C-alpha positions, -999 to +999 in steps of 0.1 A: +470-480+448+496-476+475+511-442+479+538-436+454+569-456+463+601-445+446+611-478+432+637-473+405+628-495+376+641-481+344+640-446+358+603-445+367+583-445+398+562-476+403+525-476+415+516-508+434+480-520+436+472-525+473+451-556+467+480-573+449+508-566+474+492-565+508+502-591+534+479-593+564+491-578+597+490-604+624+483-594+660+491-609+694+479-599+728+500-576+751+509-604+775+523-624+746+543-594+734+558-589+769+568-625+772+585-623+738+603-591+748+616-606+780+629-635+760+647-614+734+661-591+761+676-621+780+653-616+811+652-653+821+673-678+839+695-697+815+679-731+825+645-717+815+655-705+780+644-736+761+609-736+777+604-698+774+616-698+737+592-726+728+563-709+745+571-675+729+573-690+695+540-710+700+523-677+710+535-661+678+521-691+658+487-685+674+486-649+662+456-639+643+449-617+613+437-584+626+403-586+610+397-621+624+395-605+658+364-586+647+347-619+637+319-638+652+331-666+675+340-699+659+314-726+661+323-752+688+336-777+662+361-752+648+374-737+681+411-736+684+429-750+714+427-725+743+397-706+730+370-704+756+332-704+750+330-669+764+351-653+737+331-629+716+337-606+687+357-575+698+343-541+689+374-519+694+411-524+690+442-503+694+469-511+669+503-502+683+535-506+662+565-489+650+564-465+620+561-485+589+548-516+606+516-517+586+489-501+608+476-476+583+480-499+553+460-526+572+432-501+578+433-490+541+432-526+529+403-536+552+382-506+541+390-514+504+381-551+508+349-544+527+338-515+504+344-536+473+325-566+487+296-544+497+296-526+463+296-559+444+273-577+470+299-603+474+305-608+512+325-640+505+353-621+489+358-599+520+356-629+543+382-647+522+407-617+519+403-606+555+398-638+574+366-622+587+336-642+599+307-617+603+271-614+591+264-588+580+297-573+569+306-542+588+304-509+569+340-495+565+345-459+575+382-449+573+389-415+589+422-400+600+415-387+634+442-360+631+423-346+601+390-348+619+405-329+648+419-302+625+385-298+608+367-295+642+392-269+653+397-249+621+363-247+604+331-228+614+311-260+608+334-280+631+333-254+658 
């Protein structure tokens, strides 16, 4: 369940199941973000606006679901335009976004979908819900680093 959200429906607080309301976070690369920011901030010559706007929107269309980036490379027959044969599964990612943009919820959903698929021995469900192409499925370990740091600092076991 998502954390309690005070939705006023007949005077009660609604609990929302994460699996039923989650919309996958989409990611783009830093260079694409900078191009889009320059466009929205008007940092272009007026005669270039049409080309820049079209290119920025095309980059957004090519965004990927966050878990697809942790996937095995596409077979040659399925490669998207612009993907090189050297592209490989990434192992680390830094999600940057404003408060409320979905970073933590994305991690919660990924851990939930992977744990459920592993528990039920149904890798196809995680692959479908996450857009993930990986064999075997990764083992999800969700940990808040701020809590780990606190434990290391404040407990005899951590010290």
